[in-house]
Residue frames relative to the residue before (quaternion, step in Angstrom):
aa qw qx qy qz dx dy dz
M 1.0000 0.0000 0.0000 0.0000 0.00 0.00 0.00
V 0.6848 0.4743 -0.2944 0.4684 3.47 0.99 -0.75
A 0.6214 0.5318 -0.3346 0.4681 3.55 1.11 -0.86
C 0.6187 0.5550 -0.3514 0.4310 3.68 0.98 -0.70
A 0.6794 0.4641 -0.2930 0.4870 3.55 1.04 -0.90
V 0.6242 0.4953 -0.3722 0.4759 3.65 1.05 -0.51
V 0.6557 0.4744 -0.3424 0.4772 3.72 0.87 -0.63
A 0.6707 0.4930 -0.3402 0.4373 3.57 0.89 -0.74
T 0.6226 0.5323 -0.3134 0.4804 3.59 1.11 -0.87
T 0.6654 0.4898 -0.3194 0.4640 3.61 0.86 -0.93
L 0.6575 0.4872 -0.3208 0.4769 3.70 0.78 -0.87
A 0.6479 0.4853 -0.3421 0.4773 3.69 0.91 -0.75
A 0.6628 0.5007 -0.3230 0.4535 3.69 0.91 -0.65
V 0.6445 0.5398 -0.2748 0.4666 3.48 1.04 -0.91
A 0.6917 0.4965 -0.2549 0.4583 3.45 0.97 -0.95
G 0.6581 0.4878 -0.2895 0.4950 3.56 1.13 -0.74
L 0.6150 0.4874 -0.3459 0.5144 3.70 1.07 -0.60
T 0.7018 0.4437 -0.3291 0.4498 3.67 0.70 -0.71
L 0.5948 0.5486 -0.3469 0.4742 3.62 1.11 -0.67
A 0.6903 0.4718 -0.2936 0.4633 3.58 0.85 -0.97
A 0.6440 0.4972 -0.3445 0.4684 3.65 0.89 -0.86
A 0.6968 0.4728 -0.2925 0.4532 3.66 0.78 -0.83
A 0.6294 0.5119 -0.3203 0.4890 3.53 0.99 -0.66
S 0.6582 0.4985 -0.2960 0.4804 3.54 0.94 -0.78
L 0.5897 0.5939 -0.2857 0.4669 3.56 1.12 -0.70
A 0.7499 0.4156 -0.1836 0.4809 3.34 0.82 -1.37
H 0.7790 0.4179 -0.2167 0.4142 3.52 0.68 -0.89
D 0.7695 0.3920 -0.1925 0.4660 3.46 0.99 -1.19
V 0.7450 0.3756 -0.2299 0.5010 3.52 0.96 -0.88
L 0.7194 0.4467 -0.2666 0.4603 3.56 0.57 -1.06
A 0.7637 0.4272 -0.2181 0.4322 3.58 0.45 -1.25
K 0.7839 0.3693 -0.1715 0.4687 3.64 0.98 -0.94
V 0.7011 0.4429 -0.2087 0.5185 3.54 1.04 -0.90
V 0.7895 0.3718 -0.2029 0.4441 3.50 0.38 -1.30
F 0.8295 0.2811 -0.1115 0.4695 3.53 0.77 -1.10
K 0.3382 -0.8086 0.4080 0.2555 3.43 1.64 0.09
G 0.7353 -0.4419 0.2186 0.4651 3.67 0.95 0.87
R 0.5635 0.6044 -0.3663 0.4279 3.53 1.11 0.04
L 0.4788 0.6446 -0.4369 0.4056 3.64 1.10 0.73
S 0.4419 -0.7000 0.5114 0.2309 3.56 -1.00 0.88
A 0.6205 -0.5399 0.3938 0.4103 3.65 -1.03 0.30
N 0.6702 0.4991 -0.3088 0.4543 3.54 1.00 -0.84
R 0.6184 0.5177 -0.3194 0.4975 3.60 1.09 -0.77
E 0.6718 0.4939 -0.3286 0.4436 3.68 0.85 -0.75
L 0.6209 0.5174 -0.3246 0.4912 3.45 1.11 -0.80
A 0.6505 0.4885 -0.3152 0.4886 3.66 0.84 -0.69
D 0.6322 0.4941 -0.3470 0.4856 3.58 0.97 -0.71
A 0.5849 0.5842 -0.3333 0.4534 3.64 0.98 -0.86
R 0.6990 0.4690 -0.2751 0.4646 3.57 0.76 -0.97
T 0.6448 0.4662 -0.3450 0.4978 3.50 1.00 -0.71
A 0.6277 0.5310 -0.3463 0.4517 3.62 0.85 -0.82
I 0.6301 0.5221 -0.3742 0.4363 3.66 0.82 -0.65
V 0.6672 0.4854 -0.3041 0.4762 3.58 1.06 -0.76
V 0.6130 0.5374 -0.3174 0.4845 3.60 1.08 -0.76
V 0.6883 0.4677 -0.3114 0.4589 3.66 0.77 -0.91
G 0.6332 0.5035 -0.3576 0.4666 3.63 1.11 -0.80
V 0.6666 0.4935 -0.3355 0.4468 3.65 0.73 -0.93
V 0.6515 0.4802 -0.3419 0.4775 3.72 0.81 -0.82
A 0.6482 0.4872 -0.3679 0.4550 3.75 0.88 -0.69
V 0.6479 0.5148 -0.3402 0.4467 3.61 0.95 -0.91
V 0.6686 0.4971 -0.3038 0.4622 3.62 0.97 -0.81
L 0.6246 0.4984 -0.3329 0.5007 3.65 1.01 -0.72
A 0.6593 0.5091 -0.3376 0.4383 3.65 0.96 -0.71
I 0.6520 0.5293 -0.2740 0.4687 3.44 1.06 -0.83
V 0.6460 0.5006 -0.3016 0.4910 3.56 1.01 -0.89
T 0.7941 0.3738 -0.1496 0.4552 3.59 0.75 -0.98
Q 0.3171 0.8084 -0.4455 0.2177 3.49 1.44 0.12
R 0.7658 0.3709 -0.1580 0.5010 3.70 0.86 -1.01
W 0.4790 0.6497 -0.4596 0.3706 3.70 1.24 0.00
N 0.6259 -0.5208 0.4725 0.3373 3.37 -1.48 0.30
R 0.3131 -0.7941 0.4683 0.2282 3.66 -0.45 1.19
Q 0.5409 0.6036 -0.4053 0.4229 3.52 1.23 -0.26
V 0.6751 0.4668 -0.2983 0.4872 3.53 1.02 -0.70
L 0.6371 0.4698 -0.3666 0.4889 3.66 0.92 -0.56
I 0.6449 0.4704 -0.3675 0.4773 3.72 0.86 -0.70
S 0.6666 0.5065 -0.3551 0.4159 3.58 0.79 -0.61
F 0.6095 0.5233 -0.3088 0.5091 3.49 1.22 -0.75
T 0.6553 0.5210 -0.3473 0.4225 3.57 0.81 -0.59
F 0.6959 0.4499 -0.2714 0.4896 3.48 0.89 -1.02
A 0.6331 0.5474 -0.3296 0.4368 3.63 1.01 -0.83
A 0.6492 0.5144 -0.2783 0.4863 3.51 0.89 -1.00
A 0.6580 0.4856 -0.3207 0.4779 3.70 0.75 -0.88
A 0.7689 0.4298 -0.2521 0.4006 3.51 0.79 -0.91
S 0.6622 0.4975 -0.2830 0.4837 3.48 1.26 -0.71
A 0.7117 0.4163 -0.2785 0.4926 3.62 1.20 -0.47
L 0.7314 0.4373 -0.2511 0.4592 3.64 0.90 -0.78
L 0.6784 0.5592 -0.3004 0.3700 3.59 0.80 -0.74
P 0.6463 0.4512 -0.3446 0.5098 3.52 1.08 -0.53
I 0.6150 0.5413 -0.3472 0.4563 3.64 1.05 -0.76
V 0.6477 0.5209 -0.3227 0.4528 3.63 0.92 -0.88
L 0.6917 0.4521 -0.2829 0.4869 3.61 0.82 -1.15
Y 0.6931 0.4700 -0.3217 0.4419 3.63 0.57 -0.93
G 0.6791 0.5039 -0.3016 0.4404 3.58 0.87 -0.92
T 0.7189 0.4267 -0.2406 0.4932 3.61 0.97 -0.64
L 0.8127 0.3737 -0.1719 0.4128 3.47 0.84 -0.87
W 0.7548 0.3541 -0.1536 0.5303 3.62 1.40 -0.64
R 0.3216 -0.7929 0.4746 0.2063 3.56 -0.39 1.15
G 0.6512 0.5342 -0.3122 0.4393 3.60 1.17 -0.25
F 0.4449 0.6901 -0.4743 0.3176 3.58 1.28 -0.02
T 0.1530 -0.8070 0.5693 0.0343 3.47 -0.88 1.08
V 0.6768 -0.4636 0.3529 0.4500 3.66 -1.27 0.14
N 0.6115 0.5261 -0.3626 0.4666 3.72 1.11 -0.69
G 0.6546 0.5006 -0.3152 0.4706 3.57 0.98 -0.69
L 0.6146 0.5158 -0.3478 0.4850 3.56 1.06 -0.74
R 0.6687 0.4472 -0.3571 0.4747 3.73 0.71 -0.68
W 0.6472 0.4888 -0.3800 0.4448 3.66 0.75 -0.69
A 0.6637 0.4994 -0.3109 0.4619 3.61 0.86 -0.88
L 0.6817 0.4735 -0.3088 0.4644 3.63 0.85 -0.79
Y 0.7172 0.4393 -0.2492 0.4801 3.66 0.64 -1.02
G 0.6520 0.4991 -0.3270 0.4680 3.60 1.03 -0.77
G 0.6286 0.5186 -0.3129 0.4879 3.56 0.96 -0.77
L 0.6800 0.4691 -0.2998 0.4772 3.58 0.78 -0.73
L 0.6631 0.5136 -0.2939 0.4583 3.60 0.89 -0.89
L 0.7221 0.4269 -0.2962 0.4567 3.48 0.84 -0.92
T 0.5768 0.5467 -0.3703 0.4810 3.64 1.13 -0.35
A 0.6820 0.4821 -0.3069 0.4564 3.58 0.82 -0.89
V 0.6364 0.5047 -0.3321 0.4796 3.58 1.01 -0.77
T 0.6443 0.5369 -0.3084 0.4489 3.56 0.84 -0.88
M 0.7029 0.4753 -0.2508 0.4659 3.48 0.81 -0.99
A 0.6066 0.5955 -0.3124 0.4241 3.49 1.12 -0.74
F 0.7556 0.3816 -0.1620 0.5072 3.35 1.11 -0.98
S 0.5107 0.6637 -0.4319 0.3350 3.54 1.12 -0.08
R 0.7123 -0.5136 0.3104 0.3641 3.62 -1.23 0.46
R 0.7909 0.3459 -0.1463 0.4832 3.43 1.03 -1.02
S 0.3498 0.7606 -0.4567 0.3009 3.55 1.24 0.39
P 0.5169 -0.6469 0.4424 0.3444 3.54 -0.94 0.70
A 0.6290 0.5547 -0.3426 0.4235 3.55 1.23 -0.55
T 0.7623 0.3339 -0.2047 0.5152 3.56 1.17 -0.32
R 0.3337 0.7853 -0.4614 0.2430 3.55 1.26 0.41
S 0.5719 0.6057 -0.3773 0.4047 3.61 1.16 -0.25
R 0.6018 0.5458 -0.3674 0.4528 3.48 1.27 -0.35
S 0.4271 -0.6948 0.4891 0.3093 3.57 -0.96 0.56
S 0.3583 -0.7480 0.5234 0.1955 3.55 -0.78 1.00
P 0.6340 -0.5378 0.3978 0.3880 3.63 -1.15 0.47
S 0.6483 0.5241 -0.3374 0.4372 3.57 1.02 -0.78
A 0.6234 0.5591 -0.3159 0.4460 3.60 1.07 -0.83
T 0.7018 0.4451 -0.2763 0.4828 3.57 0.85 -0.98
S 0.7134 0.4460 -0.3442 0.4168 3.58 0.79 -0.64
T 0.5723 0.5862 -0.3710 0.4373 3.52 1.30 -0.42
G 0.6544 0.5227 -0.2900 0.4631 3.44 1.12 -0.88
S 0.6810 0.5003 -0.2745 0.4588 3.63 1.06 -0.74
R 0.6318 0.4968 -0.3488 0.4819 3.46 1.24 -0.46
S 0.6155 0.5352 -0.3322 0.4736 3.59 0.99 -0.75
A 0.6567 0.4966 -0.3254 0.4651 3.68 0.98 -0.76
T 0.6860 0.4449 -0.3139 0.4827 3.70 0.88 -0.84
R 0.5871 0.5452 -0.3875 0.4559 3.70 1.03 -0.42
A 0.6982 0.5200 -0.2898 0.3975 3.68 0.70 -0.96
């Protein structure tokens, strides 16, 4: 019974995120940026349906690529990226009257970039897993001295 509730909640969350991402792509990116408002409602709906498929395919590809990665690193990256990108925007947007859209973009992309660079060079990152960590070498030396 509990497992059924967990599966239903997970599916609802994934569906909501997929729908939000697809709507943002179709309405904000395609309709306003690419076509500059010259898009009919039917065409925007068709683009939203296509965006749902694109978002789903990208999510599946990312899930396959990151399947063997350390989940702690991925979760840490998720929370660090959200905090470093969103906290400055919320603080600046509410407390500073001179905060502009250009400043919002710099804060968002700068926070994401700094988080990605920091996580890429951290010790537990999948990009640096070929290096031997001190814990791996010390474990090997302990087993050699015990034998």
